[in-house]
C-alpha positions as CSV (number, residue, x, y, z in Angstrom):
1,X,-45.3,-25.7,-87.9
2,X,-42.8,-23.8,-86.0
3,X,-42.6,-23.5,-82.2
4,X,-41.9,-20.6,-80.1
5,X,-39.5,-20.9,-77.2
6,X,-41.0,-21.2,-73.9
7,X,-40.4,-18.1,-71.6
8,X,-38.4,-18.8,-68.6
9,X,-39.8,-18.4,-65.3
10,X,-38.2,-16.9,-62.5
11,X,-37.8,-20.2,-60.6
12,X,-35.8,-21.7,-63.2
13,X,-35.9,-23.1,-66.6
14,X,-39.0,-25.1,-67.2
15,X,-39.3,-28.3,-69.0
16,X,-40.8,-28.1,-72.4
17,X,-44.4,-29.5,-72.6
18,X,-45.2,-32.3,-75.1
19,X,-47.4,-31.2,-78.1
20,X,-50.3,-33.7,-78.6
21,X,-51.1,-34.3,-82.1
22,X,-54.8,-34.3,-82.8
23,X,-56.6,-36.7,-85.1
24,X,-56.9,-34.2,-87.6
25,X,-53.4,-33.7,-88.0
26,X,-52.3,-37.5,-88.0
27,X,-54.5,-40.4,-88.9
28,X,-54.3,-43.8,-90.4
29,X,-53.5,-43.4,-94.3
30,X,-55.3,-45.4,-96.8
31,X,-51.9,-47.2,-97.5
32,X,-51.5,-48.0,-93.9
33,X,-54.9,-49.6,-94.1
34,X,-54.4,-51.5,-97.1
35,X,-51.0,-52.9,-96.0
36,X,-52.6,-54.0,-92.6
37,X,-55.8,-55.8,-94.3
38,X,-53.3,-57.4,-97.0
39,X,-51.2,-59.0,-94.3
40,X,-54.2,-60.2,-92.4
41,X,-55.7,-61.7,-95.4
42,X,-52.5,-63.4,-96.1
43,X,-52.1,-64.7,-92.7
44,X,-55.8,-66.1,-92.8
45,X,-55.1,-67.8,-96.3
46,X,-52.0,-69.3,-94.9
47,X,-54.0,-71.0,-92.0
48,X,-56.7,-72.2,-94.3
49,X,-54.2,-73.7,-96.7
50,X,-52.1,-75.5,-94.2
51,X,-54.4,-76.4,-91.4
52,X,-56.2,-79.1,-93.1
53,X,-53.1,-81.0,-94.0
54,X,-52.0,-81.0,-90.5
55,X,-55.2,-82.4,-89.2
56,X,-55.9,-84.9,-91.9
57,X,-54.2,-88.6,-91.6
58,X,-51.4,-89.3,-93.9
59,X,-52.2,-90.9,-97.1
60,X,-50.4,-94.1,-97.8
61,X,-47.6,-93.2,-100.3
62,X,-46.3,-95.4,-102.9
63,X,-43.0,-96.8,-102.6
64,X,-40.2,-97.9,-105.0
65,X,-41.2,-101.5,-104.7
66,X,-44.8,-100.7,-106.2
67,X,-43.2,-98.6,-108.8
68,X,-40.8,-101.4,-109.9
69,X,-43.6,-104.0,-109.8
70,X,-45.8,-102.0,-112.1
71,X,-43.0,-101.5,-114.6
72,X,-42.1,-105.2,-114.4
73,X,-45.9,-106.2,-115.0
74,X,-46.0,-103.7,-118.1
75,X,-43.0,-105.2,-119.5
76,X,-44.1,-108.7,-119.1
77,X,-47.5,-107.8,-120.7
78,X,-45.9,-106.1,-123.6
79,X,-43.4,-109.2,-124.1
80,X,-46.2,-111.9,-123.7
81,X,-48.9,-110.4,-125.7
82,X,-46.6,-109.0,-128.5
83,X,-47.7,-110.0,-132.1
84,X,-44.0,-110.0,-133.3
85,X,-43.9,-106.3,-134.1
86,X,-42.2,-104.0,-131.6
87,X,-44.9,-102.5,-129.0
88,X,-47.8,-104.3,-131.1
89,X,-50.4,-106.3,-128.9
90,X,-52.1,-109.1,-130.2
91,X,-55.7,-108.9,-129.0
92,X,-56.0,-112.7,-128.6
93,X,-52.6,-113.0,-126.7
94,X,-53.8,-110.3,-124.5
95,X,-56.8,-112.3,-123.3
96,X,-55.1,-113.6,-120.1
97,X,-54.8,-110.1,-118.8
98,X,-58.3,-109.5,-119.1
99,X,-59.5,-111.4,-116.1
100,X,-60.4,-109.7,-112.9
101,X,-58.1,-112.0,-111.0
102,X,-54.5,-111.6,-112.4
103,X,-52.7,-113.1,-109.5
104,X,-51.6,-116.3,-111.3
105,X,-50.8,-114.9,-114.6
106,X,-48.6,-112.1,-113.0
107,X,-47.2,-113.8,-110.2
108,X,-48.6,-111.4,-107.5
109,X,-48.1,-111.9,-103.9
110,X,-50.7,-114.0,-102.1
111,X,-51.2,-116.2,-99.1
112,X,-50.3,-119.8,-99.2
113,X,-53.9,-120.7,-100.2
114,X,-54.2,-118.1,-102.8
115,X,-57.4,-116.8,-101.7
116,X,-56.0,-113.3,-100.5
117,X,-54.0,-111.3,-103.0
118,X,-51.7,-108.6,-101.4
119,X,-51.2,-106.5,-104.5
120,X,-54.0,-105.0,-106.4
121,X,-53.3,-104.6,-110.2
122,X,-55.4,-102.7,-112.9
123,X,-54.3,-103.2,-116.5
124,X,-55.9,-100.9,-119.2
125,X,-55.3,-99.8,-122.6
126,X,-56.2,-96.2,-123.2
127,X,-56.3,-93.9,-126.0
128,X,-53.5,-91.1,-126.1
129,X,-55.9,-88.7,-124.3
130,X,-56.3,-91.1,-121.5
131,X,-59.7,-92.5,-122.1
132,X,-60.1,-96.1,-121.8
133,X,-60.7,-98.0,-125.1
134,X,-64.5,-98.9,-125.3
135,X,-64.0,-102.7,-125.4
136,X,-63.7,-105.1,-122.3
137,X,-61.2,-106.9,-124.3
138,X,-58.4,-104.6,-123.5
139,X,-58.7,-104.2,-119.8
140,X,-58.4,-106.2,-116.6
141,X,-57.6,-106.7,-113.0
142,X,-59.1,-104.8,-110.1
143,X,-61.2,-101.8,-110.5
144,X,-59.2,-98.6,-110.1
145,X,-61.0,-95.8,-108.1
146,X,-58.3,-93.0,-108.1
147,X,-56.6,-94.1,-105.0
148,X,-52.8,-93.7,-104.5
149,X,-50.9,-96.2,-106.8
150,X,-47.8,-96.7,-108.7
151,X,-48.2,-96.8,-112.4
152,X,-46.2,-97.7,-115.6
153,X,-47.3,-96.8,-119.1
154,X,-46.1,-98.3,-122.5
155,X,-47.1,-96.8,-125.9
156,X,-48.5,-99.7,-127.7
157,X,-50.6,-100.5,-130.9
158,X,-53.2,-103.2,-131.1
159,X,-53.3,-105.4,-134.2
160,X,-57.2,-105.1,-134.7
161,X,-56.9,-101.3,-135.5
162,X,-58.5,-100.1,-132.3
163,X,-55.7,-98.0,-131.7
164,X,-54.9,-95.0,-134.4
165,X,-52.2,-93.9,-134.3
166,X,-51.4,-95.5,-130.9
167,X,-52.5,-96.2,-127.4
168,X,-51.1,-96.4,-124.0
169,X,-51.0,-99.6,-121.9
170,X,-51.3,-98.5,-118.4
171,X,-50.7,-100.7,-115.3
172,X,-51.5,-99.5,-111.8
173,X,-50.5,-101.2,-108.7
174,X,-51.7,-100.4,-105.3
């Protein structure tokens, strides 16, 4: 589109008129629309992703003390219930760790009378896929419900042949 120069008037040069562009010459393109909607959807996704974490209370994190305690308990169980072969558990020597109250056997923190235990412990022997072994003889402690906990695991075998080729001793402390 070319413009013709405006004719001069006799009262002096006239300022050029602004040419208005109609909708048929300039409109929102498909690419503009797609970019705008994409930015809008990303902004909404960002708000929905991070807003719940700002509104919910903070979950109790697990510190280094609980991690060290879980590691110490796992080492103690492997040492105390060993059958003499490296990392092989004797099922009869594992019996003290199958009780629900493990505070005395594992020297857990408790009040002076011993009726309130401050540390919750769960000891479980699982297969390599993470499923607990189907016997009650290889689990003990408090019920673990998926809460935040420190855990320590050891690869072990059991002398009764219940773990082929091996199992994991998992100790969780919360």
